[in-house]
Steps between C-alpha positions, in 0.01 A plus 500: 500500500633437154245436228536178302297245307632239739248380759583664834672302770277466805686633803367412844639785701505724804730804531775351718872454429438154353214629288703797378770270365260367240340828394855632454594210274180520300537874451868471410423232241198683361278195547123557523352389831174505690494554875298267722520647851568250778400685816725325748343687792160349421624150426467493121812285496301212648233489232493164320536658157818676613639189667466321167760744369705560815475198735716671765227770536746778421492763231623591244408239245442518126311320229654539157240399244771478235749287684729226368374355172226764506325332792404671829734470797471621859804594708525584869797627709633838397849376418366224276273751326794732430701213355208384288437847360871544438513180297176584320614842387877457488531817708675580830611136547822401320492210260864398549565267794758715677279809485192305604675352805613848603141625495356190665739522794366842591141418418515205740686714755199730499245219507676305776637780716443864415122466461423263791729675748375847410144369521565377854651838583182672379292262708677536832580871471159615376222242506554254783226542764766500771854629485761226523837676550707192417317446170517868407875509564567169330319579175605866486863393538468231234338753268794731560741220416318426174506867399874486564534201268308685230699818552829314457368331188406834345827676589655433159202441271191683380255215552496190714582237237641654185239691300169604654312174556234309688744495794468878536124478453472249783717691750399863446134470613620380840790745522273799435345438844832537685365756747230262626773244554690720744780574254676820396555499126789746546694214659481318166599756234533247219155360574362853507649583159374175347153524657451856376599392149253210502214706645554770238429260213165589339383139492574463872308816579201374301521163669495643851186697420295193405207485744711706741185615683439143617814502714331698776153355459502314832649548845795266547452526877138386483488165688274353231746599228792367704320170547488467122851625423691352791275221621442385142127465552232595251255760627 
């Protein structure tokens, strides 16, 4: 993490695609930050002090002690955090309206489709306690369609929305898990080229290593863990 006199941003985090988005942005911007692990397998997301910051009981969330007018601000939802940090730093989020709309379209595409649909694919292919063939086929096919949309978008450009931006940072953490989603990256050569370029960035590599050991710290097939993650019940 970059050294600075600025007070670190508190990042409430677990190493998942949505969590990685924010460590990527913080590393790319060189902002100092302090990690507060939110162990989603143990139900940390339901603790009252976390709900004060993230009322939807989802991580990531941040507290910037030097927010607007120098006053603290908390932000939840990964897309909103990326936009906030982009405005705060003036980096990776265009300031002109046309460029900003271009980035926001693809950021919201990820937030509304690429993330949720791929998450459902992970669930039914890997974690569901019983196999539901219809659900597996439905979400795997929709994931395939979305990769096709992304592949077409990247056919004639280096990055998703002009220069490297928060749109790329939001999409790449999900796309790097293509194998778990039942996809063949060779079917999407433009996505493959783009994803490799993003993952080779030093800041991205640092970001993906943050608390990486926590990712396998519980058994996702443990019924108690599933009750927390999928039943949305505190342990």
